[in-house]
N, C-alpha and C positions, 0 to 999 in steps of 0.2 A: 360569771354573770348569774343571777338567779333568773330562772323561767317565771313568766305571770300567766296565774290561770284565770278560767272566767268565773270557777266555783272553787269554794274554801273545800267543800266535799261531795262526794257521789255517796248517795244513802242507798245501801243494797239491803231488801228485805224482801221476806218471802210474803205474799197477799193475805195471809191470816194474820201476819203482824203488822200488818199497814197501819192500824190506828197510834199502836207503839212509835212507828217510824214517822209519821207524820207528826206526831207529840213532840218527837224530840227534834224534829226540824224546825218548827215553831216555836220551842223554847228556845234554840240556841239560835235563831236568826232573829228572836225578840229580846235576848239579852244585851244587856248594856253592858259592856264594861267599865270597871270603877275610872272615874276620870284620871284619878290619880296615878294610874299605870300608864294609860295613855299618853300623857303629860310628860311621865319620866321618860317613856320611849316612842318617839314618834311612829315606829313601824307598827306600832299596835293597834287595831282599827279601832273605835267606838262598838261597833255590831260586827259579827261574823255572818255576812250574808254576800251572796245566794250560795244555797244548799242545793244539791240537785236530788231530787226523790223519782222513781219510778218502780211501781209492781213489776216485779221480774219474772212470776211464776207461769204468765200466760204463753200459750203460743205464739213466739215472736220468729218473723221472717227475716230474709236475709239483711233486708233494709232497715229495719229496727234494731237489727244486732250491731250493724254498722255505725247507727246512729248512736246506741249506747257507749259503744265502745270512744265514738267522738266525745260522749261527754265526759267519760271516764277520763279520758286523754287531758282533757281541760281543767279536772279536779285535781286539787294538792292532796286532798287526803281522802280515801275510801274508808266509812262507817259502814259497819257489816252489822244488823241488826240481827242476834244471834238467838236462836230458840231450837228444840228438836226439830221443827218445821223447817226453819232454815237450815240445818243441816242436812237435808235429804235433797234442797234444791238444787238441779242442775246449771240452773242460769247464775245462781249466787256462787257456785264454786269455779265457774268458767270466767264470772266477773273477777275474782279473786287472784285467779289464772293470771289472766289478762292483765292486772293491775300492776302484777309482779312483774312480768314481762317488760312493762315499763320501766322497770328499775326502782319501783318505789314501794318496796317489800315493807318498809320501815315507816310507811305513812298509811298503814292500814292500823284502823281502831274497831276493836270486837265492843259492841255494846250488847251484852246479855240480858233479854228479857223476859227468858225461861231457860230453864234446864242449867246442865252442868258441864262446865269446859272437862274436856279431856276424861270424862268419865267411860268411854269406850263402851257404852251401854245405849243403845240404839232408841231406847225410850226416852233416855234423859239427856243423852250428848247433844250439846248445842253449838258447838265449832264444826262449820263444815270440813268437809276433807279435806279441801283445798288448803284451808287455815293451819289444819292440823299437820297437813305434809310440809307446807313452808315455815311453819312454827314447831317441829317436834319437842315433845316431852318427853326425857328421857330419865331412868332412875339415876345415873353419873350425874352430878352437878355440872361438873365440866362439860358433857355434850349436852345439857338441859339448854333448848333453843324457844322455849314456852312463850308465848305471847300472854299479859294478863289483859283480860277481859273487865268492863266496867260495867258493875253490875247494875239494875236500877231497882233492883231490891233486898237491899243493904240491909242484914240483921240488926236489931234491937233499936230502929230508930222510926219513926212515921213512914209512910210510905212517901209523903209529899216532901219530907226531909231528904229522903234517900234518892227519888228523882233530881231532887234539885243538885245533891250533893255529885249525883250521877251526871248530870249537864254540866257541872262546873270542871270535873275532870275530864270530859270531853274536851270543851273548850281550854283549857288548861294543855291538855297535850297537842292540841291542833296549833296553838299558840306558842308552843313550848315553854310554859311559864310553871314556875312552882306551884304546884297546887295547894297547898296549907296556906302561902300567901295570897292566894286569890281568892279562896275561902275566907282568910282574916279581912282582905280588903272589901269582900261583898258583904261582911256580915257588919262591920263599921260602917257603909253608905247605908245598909237596911237600917241601923239603929238611927241613923240621923234622920 
């Protein structure tokens, strides 16, 4: 029996990354999946909403922390907006740990807005310590459990195209769709 959730995702971010988090939220919630995909599989929704956002670096009392935990419990995915600033946030780290404690480790989606994952340099490291702990990178490929982040600053393409591709990657991961297939359908729809 599959669990039903109130939110598709809880977006965790540091307040200095609020603009990127809200932009991502709006892009995902406004995106309409290609009708042909929805017709092929009735479990695919036309839109992915609602998503829950909360600025989490402010001083939060126990009541607020319980409310945020409740919202995480009601969310199918945890989207972590990753940057060197977010990597240092105690609230983001505790949120990741809490989501993992719910048994949803594989439902975490890191979105990189700045920095480099697994760099081990405090100035550039964008993955919070909890993310690196639950998804350790190892020199031995058989012991490597690193997680791939979705980078909104893809090299070699325009900023707008890179952002659009990143948003589609998040959608594909949340709906467990083939990214290349979704990208192709999206391009066909835009041409029409």
